[in-house]
C-alpha positions, 0 to 999 in steps of 0.5 A: 123790277120795281125800278123798271116799272117806274121808269118805263111809263115815262118813255111813252109819256115823253114821246107823246109830249114831243109829238104833241109839241110838234103838232102844236108848233107845226099847226101854229106855223100852218096858221101864220106862214104866209108868203110861199116856200121861201117865206116858210123857210124863214118862219121855220128858222125862227120857230124851229131853230132859233126859238126851240133849237130842234136843230143846229143852223148848219144842219138846217141849211143841209136839210134845206139843200136836200129839199131844194134838190128833191122834187116836191114842195120844198118847204113842206119837205123841210118841215117833214124832215125837222119832224122826223129828226125830232120825233121819228116817222110819226113826228114827220107825219104830224109835222106835215099834218099840222102845217097843212091842215089849216090851208086845206080846210080853208080851200075846201070851204072856198071851193064849196062856196065857188061851186054853190054860187057860181061866182067864177066871173066875180071881179074879186075872183079876177083880182085873185088871179092878178095877185097870182101873176104878181106873186109868181113874178116876185118868185121869179125875181127872187129865185132868179137872183139866187139861182141864176147869178151868172151868165151860164145859169141865166142862159140855161134858165132862158133855154129851159123856159123857151123849150117849155113854152114851145114843147108842152107835154106830160114829160117835157118838164121832167126831161128838161130838169134831167138835162139841166142836171147833166149840164150842171154836172158838166159845167161845175164838175171841178167845183170845190165844196166847203166842209159840211156838218152831219146830223142824226136821223132816227130812221134805219136805212132799211126803212129808208130803202122801203120808202124809196121802193114804194115811191118808185113803185107807185110812180110806175104802177099807178099809170098802169093801173089807171089804164087797166082799171079805168077808175076815176079815183085811180086816175085822180090819185095817179095825176096828183101823185105824179104831179107831186113826184115830178115837179122841182121848185115847189108850189109855183112850178106845179101850176103848169103840170097840174093844169095839164093833168087836171083841166084836159080831163074835165075835172075842173075848168081852166077858169076855176083852176086859175081862180083856185090858184089865186085863192091859194095865195090868200091862205097860209101854209104850203101852196101844194094844198091847191090840190085840196081845192082841185079835188073838192071841185072835182069830187067833193070832200073825198076828192079833196082828201085823195088829192091832198094825200096823193100830191104830198105822199111823194114828198114824205116818201122821198124825205124819209127815203133820202135823209139817212143817206144825204150827208154822204151824197152831199160831199160829192162835187158832182151832186152839187154841180147837178143841183146848180143846173136843176135850180136854173131849170126851175127858174126857167120853168117858172118863167114859162108858167108866168106867161102860160097859163097865168099871163095869157088867161088873166091880163086881158086889158091895160088896167089888169096890167096896171094892177099887176104892177101895183101889186108887184111894187107892193110885194117887192119894194114896199115889202108888204105882207102877202095878205095885204097884197091879196086884199089889195088885189081883191079890191082892185079886181072888184073895181075893175069888175065895175068898170068893165 
């Protein structure tokens, strides 16, 4: 009995130590991870895999593949998955909280300043919008090279981009992604896949099923509750939850979906929407924290909290719900083929977003285009850190404001 008493307290102590370590490391990454989802995966690899060895390299690649397949913020989902593998459900929640908190706070402060001083037409704000154009263009180039390397997928991406621009509705992107998955499944039905590794997930399959039921239940019930209750908070939660549930390709691709959900409701003007998206490029961490800015502009601090929780909740439910089953699914060539088609569709949706709303509402005069070119070269060829490019965009936008 005495031996048991001596041993049992060490277990919760070790568990709390692990959770505190997850919080510390994820918060540090949240403060320093500039550059968007692809860059975040590099930061995660250096910190979680190479430095701390919380997961082997092949398992990390498997996790990244899963999160690229799922809708939602891919880098945040990878962080949640690593936290789950390291510390269970609470570990996943803490990993998300630490990585997300710095940018959420920064964007709430930015929204407060913007709302209080009416600086929406300032030159440096216009510079942030131009930065957003350059960064999305860089994302298209990088993702296009990796996800559409052959003529079949490149053609599929162009078709998706064209349809997205010509047919803009609440469900057009979802239907296009499903169709692209079916096309990929057919085109690559005979594809051979290499042997894949396995990793231990400390979550019961019954718990995973419950998370999936909650995910789909909210996706179905929230729009119904929105119609029945006519409550602005329910409407806000539904809009952000649906945006987080139905967008593939990460933070940049959520832009047009959020714009169609938020701006027509009158919660945020189109000008303030694009201003906030530009500001989101200036902070580290996940791009989905753009929701905190939108919520703050619409309904203050409580709105920022509701919007942030709503847009990230699907990511958490999906990772926890699918992770225990992923190894079995990944063995299927059909799943791999569908994934190739979906990734090509992501590039197409991103290309459409570059034109509308980013280009059509930001690049108004030749000097705007000149600044975009300079920032694009700084990102792609000079390989400068994103924060340097953001500062250059702010300076350039300020100068343009004096000229025009």
